[in-house]
Steps between C-alpha positions, in 0.01 A plus 500: 500500500625850431483747785461875474622746760195613694311170464311399812636164613454247777772275640449132576512605868191714439663844510364763260736749338609684190747353250809725499725328243788253529806500721849427352448124558178509296261456793186710534495811716160547665414819686291424809431816695834679530706179468633309198466122506722287271320190376523251214265588215343152525378591849294794370157521349327794338220645711164570344303811593253283694783382728643840588424696811526876531761474778505873580125505551517174693771630736311824558186301576692284750652808662159665535357175638782472755453864605127442544558186708754687712264794552209265584710315757636821649223758544741788562652438156852448634719215385490204736871427541438210737342292228756441226342224301369415158227247425564349157160333464374641170147533637636728774684761293354456151167314518411604146789282375422179688352335189817559294717203406731372770823605324381859474387502864840364610677775303285764669558352845877484446505858378305611810743304720808656337356851534414438867844358578677793333284755682546325834877487455524862385302614805706278735203301625583195710345248513245480220244229436412354163175304492527257212237248605518124479313403180701283261828654618601658168504855639660386829783324315562803278501738799742282695731460199510876452566562870780242494673688217446852639820621673300757701315224687675384814230280651171347393272275698166334449211631703129434495504126410700541178271776371743786562866584537663754728796675333787686667736720301874551536564872462878474529549400133 
């Protein structure tokens, strides 16, 4: 298949991005957010318009939803710094997407998790709780794999009967 710079693509891992050309070794460069992912062309597929999500609108919707939840749980409108957690159940933070296919839901949950982890680290919050649920374990396995590889994470432990993980950051790196 011939690829054009600017094509919307999806990796075998389920990540959506924009085709950004080839690297010197001939592998595909895929722009995902502000990062470039290098991947074999065979591991890419072209995305149809039906498969794409308006990520900017989606993120703004999530942000507004989170702000509303925060305001509802804290009548004075102040941020509740004692409760540093994210619930990754799709029906909790994006109920309108719960009938999407499972790959798309997993992508959205992972993106929410990454954004939460980055914000928590940048604001020096310790500990934080990630509620991944029990389900089939796909999300849990992905979350734990990502935490294992994240050099900012110094400690992680299961809480709540395998449905959540408590994460501690190392700020000395």
